[in-house]
PAZAPA-4460 file (N, C-alpha, C; in steps of 0.05 Angstrom, whole numbers, plus 32768, in hexadecimal, padded with zeros to 4 digits):
% residues 194
    n_x    n_y    n_z   ca_x   ca_y   ca_z    c_x    c_y    c_z   seq   type   mol
   90D9   79A5   8BB2   90CD   79B2   8B9E   90CD   79A1   8B8A     1      M     A
   90B3   799D   8B7E   90AC   7989   8B61   90B7   799B   8B4B     2      A     A
   90C8   7989   8B40   90CF   7998   8B26   90BA   7996   8B10     3      R     A
   90B4   79AC   8B02   909F   79AC   8AEF   90AA   799E   8AD1     4      R     A
   9098   798B   8ACA   90A0   797E   8AB2   9099   798F   8A98     5      R     A
   90B1   7997   8A8B   90B1   79AB   8A76   90B8   7999   8A5B     6      T     A
   90A7   79A4   8A46   90AD   799C   8A2B   90BB   79B6   8A1B     7      A     A
   90C6   79B0   8A0A   90D5   79C7   89FB   90CE   79C0   89DB     8      I     A
   90C1   79D2   89CF   90BC   79CD   89B0   90CF   79E2   89A2     9      L     A
   90DC   79D6   8990   90EF   79DE   8981   90E9   79D7   8961    10      I     A
   90F9   79E9   894F   90F5   79E2   8931   9114   79E4   8929    11      S     A
   9129   79EE   8936   9144   79F3   8929   915A   79E9   893D    12      G     A
   916C   79FC   8941   9187   79F6   894C   9187   79F1   896D    13      R     A
   9176   79FF   8974   916D   79FA   8994   9180   7A07   89A7    14      G     A
   918A   7A1C   89A1   919E   7A2D   89B3   918F   7A32   89CC    15      T     A
   9176   7A3F   89CA   9164   7A43   89E5   915D   7A2B   89F4    16      N     A
   9156   7A14   89E4   9152   79FC   89ED   9169   79F5   8A01    17      M     A
   9183   79F4   89F4   9199   79EC   8A03   919D   79FE   8A1E    18      A     A
   9196   7A15   8A1B   9198   7A21   8A33   9188   7A1B   8A47    19      A     A
   9170   7A12   8A42   915E   7A09   8A56   9166   79EC   8A61    20      L     A
   916D   79DB   8A4D   9178   79C4   8A55   918F   79C6   8A6B    21      I     A
   91A1   79D7   8A64   91B8   79DE   8A73   91B0   79E7   8A92    22      E     A
   919A   79F7   8A94   9191   7A01   8AAB   9185   79ED   8ABD    23      A     A
   9178   79DB   8AAD   9165   79C5   8ABB   9178   79AD   8AC2    24      A     A
   9193   79B0   8AC2   91A6   799A   8ACA   91A8   799E   8AE9    25      R     A
   91A4   79B7   8AF0   91A7   79B8   8B0F   918C   79AE   8B1C    26      D     A
   9190   79A0   8B2E   917C   798E   8B3E   916A   79A6   8B4B    27      P     A
   9173   79BA   8B54   9163   79CD   8B5F   9151   79E1   8B4C    28      S     A
   9157   79DF   8B33   9146   79F1   8B1F   912B   79E4   8B20    29      Y     A
   9112   79F5   8B1C   90FA   79EB   8B24   90EC   79DD   8B0C    30      P     A
   90FA   79DD   8AF3   90F0   79CC   8ADE   9103   79B9   8AD5    31      A     A
   90F6   79A1   8ACA   9107   798F   8AC0   90FF   798D   8AA0    32      E     A
   9111   7987   8A90   910A   7986   8A72   9103   7968   8A6C    33      I     A
   90EC   795F   8A65   90E4   7943   8A60   90E5   793D   8A48    34      A     A
   90E0   7951   8A35   90DF   7947   8A1A   90E4   7960   8A0B    35      V     A
   90F2   795B   89F1   90F2   796D   89DC   90E9   7968   89C6    36      V     A
   90D5   7977   89BB   90C5   7970   89A2   90CC   7983   898B    37      I     A
   90CF   7977   8972   90D7   798A   895E   90C2   7983   8944    38      S     A
   90B8   7996   8937   90AC   7994   891E   90BD   7990   8907    39      N     A
   90D8   798E   890A   90E8   7986   88F4   90FA   7974   88FE    40      I     A
   90F9   7960   88F1   910B   7944   88FC   9127   794A   88F7    41      A     A
   9132   795C   88E8   914E   795D   88E3   915C   7975   88F7    42      S     A
   9149   7983   8909   9152   799A   891A   9168   7990   892B    43      A     A
   917D   79A3   8928   9193   799D   8938   9192   799D   8954    44      K     A
   917C   79AB   8960   9176   79A9   897C   9171   798C   8983    45      G     A
   9163   797A   8975   915A   7962   897F   9175   7953   8983    46      L     A
   918A   7957   8975   91A6   7948   897C   91AE   7951   8994    47      E     A
   91AD   796D   8999   91B9   7977   89B3   91A7   796E   89C9    48      I     A
   918D   796B   89CA   917B   795F   89DD   9181   7943   89E5    49      A     A
   9185   7932   89CD   9188   7919   89CC   91A3   7910   89DA    50      E     A
   91BA   7924   89D6   91D6   7921   89E6   91D2   7928   8A03    51      A     A
   91BE   7937   8A0A   91BA   793B   8A24   91AA   7928   8A35    52      A     A
   91A2   7917   8A27   9193   78FC   8A32   9175   7902   8A39    53      G     A
   916A   7915   8A25   9150   791E   8A27   913D   7913   8A11    54      I     A
   9129   7907   8A17   9118   78FC   8A02   9111   790E   89EE    55      K     A
   9112   7907   89D6   910E   7918   89BB   90F6   790A   89AB    56      T     A
   90E8   791C   899F   90D4   7916   898C   90D1   7926   8976    57      L     A
   90D2   791D   895F   90CD   792E   8944   90B2   7925   8938    58      A     A
   909E   793F   893C   9083   7937   8930   9082   7950   891C    59      I     A
   9083   7945   8903   9082   795C   88EF   9069   7961   88E6    60      S     A
   9060   797A   88DF   904A   7984   88D8   9042   797B   88BE    61      N     A
   9059   7978   88AE   9056   796B   888E   9046   794F   888E    62      K     A
   9048   7943   88A4   903D   7925   88A1   901F   7927   88AB    63      Y     A
   9013   793D   88B0   8FF6   793C   88BD   8FE5   794C   88A7    64      Y     A
   8FCE   7943   88A6   8FBD   7953   8890   8FB2   796E   889B    65      S     A
   8FB0   7973   88B4   8FA8   798E   88BE   8FB9   7998   88D5    66      T     A
   8FB8   79AD   88DA   8FC4   79BA   88F3   8FB6   79AC   890B    67      K     A
   8F9F   79A9   890D   8F95   799D   8924   8F9C   7981   892A    68      T     A
   8FA1   796E   8917   8FAC   7956   891B   8FC9   7956   8921    69      V     A
   8FD8   7969   8915   8FF6   796C   8920   8FF6   7972   893D    70      F     A
   8FE4   7988   8942   8FE7   7992   895F   8FDD   797B   8972    71      E     A
   8FC6   7969   896B   8FBF   7954   897B   8FD6   793F   897F    72      E     A
   8FE8   793C   896D   8FFE   7927   8972   9012   7935   8984    73      Q     A
   9016   794E   8987   9028   795D   899B   901A   795B   89B6    74      I     A
   9000   7962   89B7   8FF1   795E   89D0   8FF2   7943   89DC    75      L     A
   8FF5   7930   89CD   8FF3   790F   89D4   9010   790E   89E0    76      K     A
   9024   7917   89D1   903F   7913   89D8   9044   7922   89F5    77      A     A
   903A   7939   89FA   903B   7946   8A10   902C   793A   8A2A    78      L     A
   9016   7931   8A20   9008   791F   8A36   9015   7909   8A3D    79      S     A
   9021   78F9   8A2A   902D   78E4   8A30   9048   78E8   8A44    80      E     A
   9053   78FC   8A44   906A   7904   8A53   9064   7917   8A6A    81      S     A
   9045   791A   8A6E   903A   7924   8A89   904B   793C   8A8B    82      R     A
   9046   7952   8A77   9055   796E   8A71   9042   797F   8A7E    83      I     A
   904E   7993   8A91   9042   79A4   8A9E   9047   79C3   8A95    84      E     A
   905D   79C5   8A86   9064   79E2   8A7A   9070   79DB   8A5E    85      L     A
   9069   79EB   8A4F   9074   79E9   8A31   9086   7A05   8A2C    86      V     A
   90A0   79FD   8A22   90AD   7A18   8A1A   90B2   7A14   89FB    87      C     A
   90AB   7A28   89ED   90AE   7A2A   89D1   90CC   7A39   89CE    88      L     A
   90DC   7A29   89BA   90F8   7A36   89BB   9101   7A34   899D    89      A     A
   90F6   7A47   898C   90FA   7A46   8973   90EB   7A32   8961    90      G     A
   90D1   7A30   896B   90BE   7A20   8960   90AC   7A31   8951    91      F     A
   90B1   7A29   8935   90A6   7A3A   891D   9090   7A31   8913    92      M     A
   907B   7A2D   8927   9061   7A25   8920   904E   7A38   8933    93      R     A
   9039   7A45   892A   9025   7A55   893A   9017   7A3E   8945    94      V     A
   9011   7A40   8962   9000   7A2C   896A   8FE0   7A36   896D    95      L     A
   8FCF   7A24   8968   8FB2   7A2A   8968   8FA8   7A31   8984    96      S     A
   8F91   7A40   8986   8F86   7A48   89A0   8F7B   7A2F   89AF    97      A     A
   8F72   7A19   899F   8F70   7A05   89AA   8F87   79F3   89BC    98      S     A
   8F99   79F3   89AE   8FB4   79E9   89BB   8FBD   79F6   89CE    99      F     A
   8FBD   7A11   89CF   8FC3   7A25   89E3   8FB1   7A1F   89FE   100      I     A
   8F99   7A1A   89FB   8F84   7A12   8A0F   8F8C   79FE   8A20   101      S     A
   8F9A   79E8   8A16   8FA2   79D5   8A25   8FB9   79D9   8A3B   102      H     A
   8FC5   79F1   8A36   8FDB   79F5   8A47   8FDA   7A14   8A4D   103      F     A
   8FC0   7A1D   8A52   8FBE   7A39   8A56   8FD1   7A42   8A6C   104      E     A
   8FDE   7A5A   8A65   8FF3   7A64   8A7F   9007   7A51   8A83   105      G     A
   900E   7A3B   8A75   9028   7A28   8A77   9035   7A27   8A5A   106      R     A
   9031   7A3A   8A47   903E   7A35   8A34   9051   7A50   8A2F   107      I     A
   906C   7A51   8A31   907D   7A67   8A2A   908B   7A69   8A11   108      L     A
   9091   7A82   8A0C   90A2   7A83   89F2   90B5   7A95   89F6   109      N     A
   90C7   7A95   89E5   90E1   7AA9   89EA   90DA   7ABB   89CA   110      I     A
   90DF   7AD7   89CC   90DC   7AE5   89B4   90F1   7AF9   89B3   111      H     A
   90FF   7AFC   899E   9115   7B10   899B   910B   7B29   8994   112      P     A
   90FF   7B35   89AA   90F9   7B54   89AA   90F0   7B5A   89C4   113      S     A
   90F1   7B75   89C8   90E3   7B7F   89E3   90C3   7B81   89DF   114      L     A
   90B4   7B6B   89E1   9097   7B6F   89DA   9088   7B82   89EB   115      L     A
   9079   7B90   89E4   9067   7B8D   89CC   9072   7B98   89B0   116      P     A
   908B   7B9D   89B2   909A   7BA9   8997   90A0   7B93   8987   117      A     A
   909E   7B94   896C   90A9   7B7F   895A   909F   7B62   895F   118      Y     A
   9088   7B5E   895E   9079   7B43   8960   907E   7B38   8946   119      R     A
   9080   7B1F   8944   9086   7B0F   892A   90A1   7B0F   8923   120      G     A
   90A4   7B0A   8906   90C0   7B06   88FC   90CE   7B1F   88F9   121      L     A
   90E7   7B1E   88F3   90FC   7B33   88EB   90FF   7B47   88FF   122      D     A
   9103   7B41   8918   90FE   7B52   892F   9116   7B64   892A   123      T     A
   9133   7B57   8928   9149   7B6B   8925   9148   7B7B   8913   124      H     A
   9141   7B74   88F9   9143   7B84   88E2   9130   7B99   88E4   125      K     A
   9118   7B96   88F2   9108   7BAC   88F5   9110   7BC0   8906   126      R     A
   911C   7BB6   891E   9126   7BC5   8934   913E   7BD7   892A   127      A     A
   9150   7BCB   8918   9164   7BDB   890E   9158   7BF0   88FC   128      L     A
   9144   7BEB   88EC   9139   7BFC   88D8   912B   7C15   88E6   129      A     A
   9122   7C0F   8900   9112   7C25   890E   9126   7C35   891E   130      D     A
   9147   7C29   891F   9157   7C3B   892C   9150   7C3A   8951   131      G     A
   9143   7C24   8956   9142   7C24   8977   915C   7C1F   8983   132      V     A
   9160   7C29   899C   9178   7C29   89AB   9177   7C0D   89B8   133      K     A
   9160   7C06   89C5   915F   7BF0   89D4   9150   7BD6   89C7   134      D     A
   9157   7BBC   89C3   914C   7BAB   89BA   914B   7B94   89CF   135      H     A
   9148   7B7D   89CA   9149   7B67   89DB   9137   7B4F   89DB   136      G     A
   912C   7B47   89EF   911E   7B2A   89EB   910B   7B28   8A01   137      C     A
   90F7   7B18   89FF   90E2   7B15   8A11   90D9   7AF8   8A14   138      T     A
   90D4   7AF2   8A2A   90C3   7AD6   8A30   90AA   7ADE   8A38   139      V     A
   9099   7AD3   8A2C   9079   7AD5   8A30   9069   7ABE   8A30   140      H     A
   9053   7ABE   8A3E   903F   7AA7   8A3D   9033   7AAA   8A1D   141      F     A
   902D   7A91   8A14   9021   7A91   89F7   9002   7A95   89F9   142      V     A
   8FFA   7AA3   89EA   8FD9   7AA7   89EA   8FD5   7AA6   89C9   143      V     A
   8FBE   7AA5   89C3   8FB5   7A9E   89A4   8FC4   7AB6   8997   144      P     A
   8FC1   7ACC   899C   8FCE   7AE4   898D   8FEC   7AE3   898B   145      E     A
   8FFA   7AE3   8977   9014   7ADD   8972   9027   7AF3   8981   146      L     A
   9038   7AE9   8996   9049   7AF9   89A5   903D   7B0C   89B3   147      D     A
   9023   7B09   89C1   9016   7B1E   89CE   900B   7B14   89EB   148      A     A
   9017   7B00   89F4   9015   7AF3   8A0D   901E   7B06   8A24   149      G     A
   9019   7B01   8A3D   9023   7B13   8A53   9040   7B0C   8A55   150      P     A
   904F   7B1F   8A5A   906D   7B23   8A5A   9074   7B12   8A74   151      V     A
   908B   7B02   8A75   908E   7AF4   8A8F   90AF   7B04   8A96   152      I     A
   90C0   7B06   8A80   90D9   7B13   8A83   90E3   7B1C   8A69   153      A     A
   90F2   7B33   8A6D   90FF   7B43   8A56   911D   7B46   8A5B   154      Q     A
   912C   7B49   8A47   914B   7B51   8A47   914F   7B66   8A32   155      A     A
   915A   7B77   8A3E   9161   7B92   8A28   917E   7B89   8A1E   156      I     A
   917D   7B8D   8A00   9198   7B8D   89F6   919A   7BA9   89E6   157      V     A
   91B3   7BB9   89ED   91B4   7BD0   89DE   91BC   7BCE   89C0   158      P     A
   91AE   7BDD   89B0   91B9   7BDD   8993   91D0   7BEE   8994   159      V     A
   91E8   7BE3   8988   9200   7BF0   8983   9205   7BFE   8969   160      L     A
   9214   7C13   8969   9218   7C1E   894C   9225   7C0A   893C   161      D     A
   921D   7C08   8922   9228   7BF2   8910   921C   7BD8   8911   162      G     A
   920A   7BD6   8922   91FE   7BBA   8928   91F0   7BB3   890D   163      D     A
   91F4   7B97   8908   91E3   7B8B   88F1   91CF   7B78   88FA   164      T     A
   91BC   7B71   88EB   91A8   7B5B   88F4   91BB   7B44   8903   165      E     A
   91CE   7B3D   88F6   91E1   7B26   8901   91EA   7B2B   891D   166      E     A
   91F9   7B44   891F   9206   7B49   8938   91F3   7B4B   894E   167      T     A
   91D9   7B5B   8946   91C8   7B5F   895B   91B9   7B46   8964   168      L     A
   91B3   7B33   8950   91A9   7B19   8956   91B8   7B0B   8966   169      S     A
   91D1   7B07   8960   91E6   7AFA   8973   91E3   7B03   8990   170      A     A
   91E2   7B1C   8993   91E5   7B28   89B1   91C7   7B1F   89BD   171      R     A
   91B2   7B24   89AD   9199   7B1C   89B8   9196   7B02   89BF   172      V     A
   91A2   7AED   89AE   91A4   7AD4   89B8   91AD   7ACD   89D0   173      L     A
   91C5   7ADA   89D6   91D4   7AD7   89F0   91C1   7ADE   8A06   174      I     A
   91B2   7AF4   8A01   919F   7AFF   8A19   918A   7AE5   8A1C   175      A     A
   9182   7ADD   8A06   9168   7AC8   8A06   9174   7AAE   8A16   176      E     A
   918B   7AA9   8A10   9194   7A92   8A1C   9198   7A92   8A3B   177      N     A
   919B   7AAD   8A46   919B   7AB2   8A64   917C   7AB6   8A6D   178      R     A
   9170   7ABF   8A5E   9155   7ACA   8A67   913F   7AB2   8A67   179      L     A
   913F   7AA2   8A52   9129   7A8E   8A52   912C   7A79   8A6D   180      Y     A
   9144   7A72   8A71   9144   7A61   8A8E   913B   7A6D   8AA6   181      P     A
   9144   7A88   8AA7   9139   7A96   8ABC   9119   7A97   8ABF   182      E     A
   910C   7A9D   8AA6   90F3   7AA4   8AA4   90E1   7A84   8AAB   183      A     A
   90ED   7A6F   8AA0   90E0   7A58   8AA2   90E5   7A4F   8AC1   184      L     A
   90FB   7A58   8ACE   90FC   7A52   8AE9   90E5   7A5E   8AFB   185      A     A
   90E5   7A7A   8AF4   90D0   7A89   8B01   90B4   7A7C   8AFE   186      K     A
   90AC   7A76   8AE7   9091   7A69   8AE4   908F   7A51   8AEF   187      V     A
   90A3   7A3C   8AED   90A3   7A24   8AF7   909D   7A23   8B15   188      A     A
   90AE   7A36   8B22   90AC   7A38   8B40   9094   7A42   8B4C   189      A     A
   9085   7A53   8B3B   906E   7A60   8B44   9054   7A4F   8B3B   190      S     A
   9056   7A3A   8B2C   9040   7A2B   8B1E   9033   7A1C   8B35   191      L     A
   9017   7A1F   8B3A   9008   7A0F   8B4C   9009   79F0   8B40   192      A     A
   9006   79DF   8B53   9002   79C6   8B4E   8FEF   79BC   8B3B   193      P     A
   8FF2   79A8   8B28   8FDD   79A3   8B15   8FC6   7995   8B25   194      L     A
***
């Protein structure tokens, strides 16, 4: 089985990225992590990826005059690395419809809620304020509308009495670290050859 060349886009500490890298160490895993790109040069995740022997790039949106030019630089890097799949893992930039069209059905994102509930930011705070009993995380395909793409997989995390944003967030992150590698494997294994 051909392993799908995968890029991970990050902006921060890279915990979900690290889970994907760890899963891809297994030669039977259907995806290989070929490059990690961050829009923040000081992102801790870049150090983690470098330590794992993975090519890293910092492409900061601050240095480009427009979003289009910034995204063109990322697309160029993805093309040079012959990328087939893209995983967003804490990448804090909203991608344009034009960018998404280059990898339609091949960009995955992890979101800290059970979509379609709590799209966008502050998911844990909103879930606690609403008094929901179940929260969790979702891996979905990226479409131009924020957090609205088809769901690939979800994991439920019960909300416990006395939960705070921090305690709930920590448990959801553990679920994310399990779910994302499973979802990427599912997509990579089912992907038609390019």
